[in-house]
C-alpha positions in Angstrom: 90.9 147.9 149.8 92.5 149.8 146.9 92.5 153.6 147.1 91.9 153.7 143.3 88.3 154.5 142.6 86.4 151.6 141.0 85.7 152.2 137.3 82.5 151.9 135.4 81.9 150.6 131.8 78.8 149.9 129.8 78.0 147.4 127.1 77.6 149.3 123.8 74.3 148.2 122.2 75.8 147.9 118.7 73.8 144.6 118.4 70.0 144.6 118.2 67.8 143.1 121.0 69.6 144.8 123.9 71.2 142.6 126.4 68.3 140.3 127.3 66.7 137.3 125.7 63.3 138.6 126.7 60.3 140.2 125.0 60.1 142.9 127.6 60.0 146.4 126.2 63.5 147.9 125.9 63.9 151.5 125.0 67.4 150.7 123.7 68.3 150.9 120.0 71.3 149.6 118.1 71.6 152.5 115.6 74.5 155.0 115.6 72.4 158.1 116.6 71.2 156.4 119.7 74.7 155.2 120.5 76.4 158.5 120.0 74.0 160.1 122.4 74.4 157.2 124.9 78.2 157.6 124.7 77.9 161.3 125.5 75.6 160.7 128.4 77.9 158.0 129.8 81.0 160.2 129.7 79.2 163.1 131.3 77.9 160.8 134.1 81.1 159.1 135.4 81.6 156.2 133.0 85.2 155.8 131.9 84.8 152.8 129.5 82.4 151.3 127.0 82.6 147.8 125.3 81.6 147.3 121.7 80.3 143.8 121.0 81.3 141.4 118.3 78.8 139.1 116.5 78.9 138.0 112.9 75.6 136.2 112.7 72.0 136.6 114.0 70.8 134.6 117.0 69.1 135.0 120.4 67.4 138.3 119.5 70.6 139.8 117.9 69.1 140.1 114.4 71.4 143.0 113.5 75.0 143.6 114.4 77.4 146.5 113.6 81.1 145.7 113.3 82.8 146.8 116.5 86.0 148.5 115.3 84.2 150.8 112.8 81.5 151.5 115.4 84.0 152.2 118.1 85.7 154.8 115.9 82.4 156.5 115.3 81.7 156.7 119.1 85.2 157.9 119.9 84.8 160.7 117.3 81.6 161.8 119.1 83.1 161.9 122.6 86.1 163.5 124.3 87.1 161.4 127.3 85.4 158.0 127.1 87.6 155.0 126.4 86.1 152.3 124.2 87.0 148.7 124.2 86.5 147.0 120.8 85.9 143.2 120.8 88.2 141.3 118.4 87.8 137.6 117.5 90.9 135.7 116.6 90.2 133.7 113.5 88.2 136.2 111.5 90.9 138.8 112.5 94.6 138.4 111.9 96.7 140.2 114.5 98.5 142.4 112.0 95.2 143.7 110.5 93.8 144.3 114.0 97.1 146.0 115.2 97.1 148.3 112.2 93.3 149.2 112.4 93.7 149.9 116.2 96.9 152.0 115.8 95.1 154.2 113.2 92.0 154.6 115.3 94.2 155.4 118.3 96.0 158.1 116.3 92.8 159.6 115.1 91.0 159.7 118.5 93.7 160.9 120.9 94.6 157.5 122.3 91.3 156.2 123.7 90.8 152.8 122.1 91.3 149.4 123.9 90.7 145.8 122.8 88.8 142.8 124.2 90.1 139.6 122.8 87.2 137.2 122.6 88.4 133.6 122.2 85.0 132.4 120.9 82.0 130.5 122.3 79.5 130.6 119.4 80.4 127.5 117.4 77.6 127.9 114.8 78.9 131.4 114.1 82.4 130.1 113.2 81.0 127.3 111.0 78.7 129.8 109.2 81.6 131.9 108.2 83.9 129.0 107.3 86.2 129.5 110.3 87.7 126.3 111.9 86.3 125.7 115.4 89.2 124.9 117.7 89.0 122.8 120.8 88.5 124.9 124.0 92.1 125.2 125.3 93.4 125.6 121.7 91.2 128.7 121.3 92.9 130.2 124.4 96.3 129.2 123.1 95.6 131.0 119.8 94.3 134.1 121.8 97.5 134.2 123.8 99.6 134.2 120.7 97.3 136.9 119.2 97.9 139.1 122.3 101.6 138.5 122.3 101.6 139.5 118.6 99.6 142.7 119.2 102.0 143.7 122.0 105.1 143.1 119.9 103.8 144.9 116.8 102.7 147.9 118.9 105.9 148.3 120.9 108.8 146.9 118.8 110.4 147.6 115.4 111.6 144.6 113.4 109.2 142.3 115.4 109.6 138.6 114.9 107.4 135.9 116.3 107.2 132.2 115.6 104.1 130.7 117.0 101.8 127.8 116.1 99.1 130.1 114.8 101.0 133.3 113.8 104.4 134.1 112.4 106.1 137.5 111.9 109.5 138.2 110.4 111.2 141.6 111.1 107.8 143.5 110.9 107.7 147.2 111.7 104.3 149.0 112.1 104.3 152.7 111.6 102.7 154.7 112.9 102.4 152.9 116.2 99.5 153.7 118.5 99.5 157.0 120.3 99.0 155.4 123.7 102.1 154.6 125.7 103.2 151.9 126.0 100.2 150.6 123.9 96.4 150.3 124.1 95.0 148.2 127.0 94.2 144.6 126.3 91.1 143.0 127.9 89.9 139.4 127.7 87.0 137.4 129.1 86.3 133.9 130.2 85.7 131.9 133.4 87.7 128.7 132.7 91.1 127.8 134.0 92.6 128.3 130.6 91.1 131.8 130.4 92.4 132.8 133.9 95.8 131.3 133.2 96.1 133.3 129.9 95.1 136.5 131.7 97.7 135.9 134.4 100.4 135.8 131.7 99.5 138.4 129.1 96.3 140.5 129.6 96.0 143.9 131.3 92.3 143.2 132.3 90.3 140.1 132.9 86.5 140.2 132.4 84.5 137.6 134.2 80.8 136.8 133.9 78.4 137.9 136.7 78.7 135.9 139.9 78.1 135.9 143.6 80.5 137.9 145.8 82.1 134.7 147.0 82.5 133.3 143.5 84.1 136.5 142.3 86.5 136.7 145.2 87.6 133.1 144.5 88.3 133.9 140.9 90.1 137.2 141.8 92.3 135.5 144.4 93.2 132.7 141.9 94.1 135.0 139.0 96.0 137.4 141.2 98.1 134.6 142.7 98.8 133.2 139.3 99.7 136.6 137.8 102.1 137.3 140.7 103.8 134.0 140.0 104.3 135.2 136.4 105.6 138.6 137.5 102.5 140.1 135.9 99.6 142.3 137.2 96.1 142.0 135.9 93.0 144.1 136.8 89.5 142.6 137.1 86.2 143.6 135.5 82.9 141.9 136.4 79.7 141.8 134.4 76.5 143.1 136.0 73.0 143.8 134.7 71.9 146.8 136.7 68.3 147.4 137.7 68.4 150.6 139.9 65.0 152.0 141.0 63.8 154.3 143.7 62.5 151.3 145.7 63.7 147.6 145.9 60.2 146.5 145.1 60.2 148.4 141.8 63.6 146.9 140.9 62.5 143.3 141.7 59.3 143.8 139.8 61.4 144.7 136.7 63.5 141.6 137.1 60.4 139.4 137.5 58.9 140.9 134.3 62.2 140.3 132.3 62.1 136.6 133.3 58.4 136.3 132.8 58.7 137.6 129.3 61.9 135.6 128.5 61.8 133.8 125.1 62.1 130.1 126.3 63.1 128.7 122.9 65.8 131.4 122.4 67.1 131.1 126.0 67.3 127.3 125.7 69.0 127.4 122.3 71.5 129.9 123.8 71.9 127.6 126.8 72.8 124.7 124.6 75.3 126.7 122.6 77.0 128.2 125.6 77.0 125.1 127.7 78.9 123.4 124.9 81.5 126.2 125.3 81.5 126.1 129.1 81.6 122.4 129.6 84.2 122.1 126.8 86.9 123.4 129.2 88.8 120.4 130.6 87.6 121.1 134.2 84.0 121.8 133.0 83.9 125.3 134.6 84.0 127.7 131.6 81.5 130.5 131.1 77.9 129.4 131.7 78.8 125.9 132.8 76.6 126.2 135.8 74.1 128.9 134.7 70.3 128.4 135.3 67.5 129.4 132.8 67.1 132.7 134.7 70.8 133.4 134.6 70.9 132.8 130.8 68.1 135.4 130.1 71.0 137.9 130.5 73.8 136.9 128.2 76.7 137.0 130.7 75.1 136.0 134.0 74.5 139.7 134.8 71.7 139.0 137.3 74.0 136.9 139.5 76.1 140.0 140.5 72.9 141.3 142.2 73.1 145.0 141.4 69.3 145.1 141.6 67.6 147.4 144.1 67.9 151.0 145.3 70.9 153.2 144.6 72.0 152.8 148.2 71.8 149.0 148.1 73.7 148.9 144.7 76.4 151.3 145.9 77.0 149.1 149.0 77.3 146.0 146.8 79.7 147.7 144.4 82.0 148.7 147.3 81.8 145.1 148.5 82.9 144.0 145.0 85.8 146.4 145.2 86.8 145.0 148.6 86.8 141.5 146.9 89.3 142.9 144.3 87.2 144.1 141.5 88.6 147.1 139.6 85.7 147.7 137.1 82.0 147.0 136.8 80.8 146.3 133.2 77.1 147.3 133.3 74.1 146.5 131.2 70.7 148.1 131.4 67.1 147.7 130.1 66.7 151.3 128.8 70.3 152.4 128.3 70.2 156.2 127.9 67.8 156.9 130.8 69.4 154.3 133.1 73.0 155.2 132.4 72.1 158.8 133.4 70.2 157.6 136.5 73.2 155.4 137.5 75.7 158.2 137.0 73.6 160.7 139.0 72.2 158.4 141.8 74.6 155.5 142.2 78.2 156.6 141.4 78.2 159.5 143.9 77.2 157.1 146.7 80.0 154.7 145.6 82.5 157.6 145.8 81.3 158.6 149.2 81.5 155.0 150.5 85.0 154.7 149.0 86.2 157.8 150.7 84.8 156.6 154.1 86.6 153.2 153.7 89.8 155.1 152.7 89.7 157.2 155.8 90.4 155.1 159.0 88.9 157.8 161.2 85.6 157.7 159.3 85.7 153.9 159.4 
């Protein structure tokens, strides 16, 4: 098992409705005041990263959405250490615009911004804003070009690139980002095309929530492919965390979330995402095998099973690390209170278990 401590990130609620398609009460807000305070709580309680979401249209409870780059900048300005990953959607963004925006934000905030390249799953969102909807593997081909363009613009002068989607001729960006060699690049996806792309160009690969066995299979696959490409990629996994003093309390919260799920919204979301998941040639993209209960939490976060007491959750996180996970991307019902609880009650247990595993005498 790696000696590097596992990292923790949280989903920035810059979109209304929290992270659940459920009518359960959520003491989570999408406004900037709530989010500034949340970012400060997170960095004071052991979180190293946060992820700002991208949505252009309402749907599935997300009636309001703040644009992620502007929102990320505001949160970076309110914090000192936290690194924030801004979601970028090829199509609406051109790589030169994204590269310039991110370089500026990086300069203004002491080098703490990263990006998550989202290839796109929400077809009706693309059609609503007049963007062409590419076939599944073409979306990943475009994303790979987008990432290669970002890397070139950020690290080279007189950058030229002739792709099928993007072309550059002796372009020089100044100033370049503060971070050396450049800001980190994250991407998501569960399909073969997503893993193959990550194995070639991405620094980090986010996968939906899954069982320990399912995650280990994905990690082993992507690491072997990356090694074949002479590349290294780190792994982040999505998890919806319900940490309570007793397992019964945690399970009761999960039951209430599912009991109060909005069936029409969940089923509409299911139809939309299954189109994306099954569109991959092997039929195994994100959500291709998700149940109704899984879909109540956007990215299969219940599957990772970080639900129970701090001790149970800490042990499961260390098991994820042993399977090759480098970062856990967390969602919560009541973000401010629960990020603080997680930082005070769960992370210290994880660190203690990590040190035991690192010490062969203790083991």
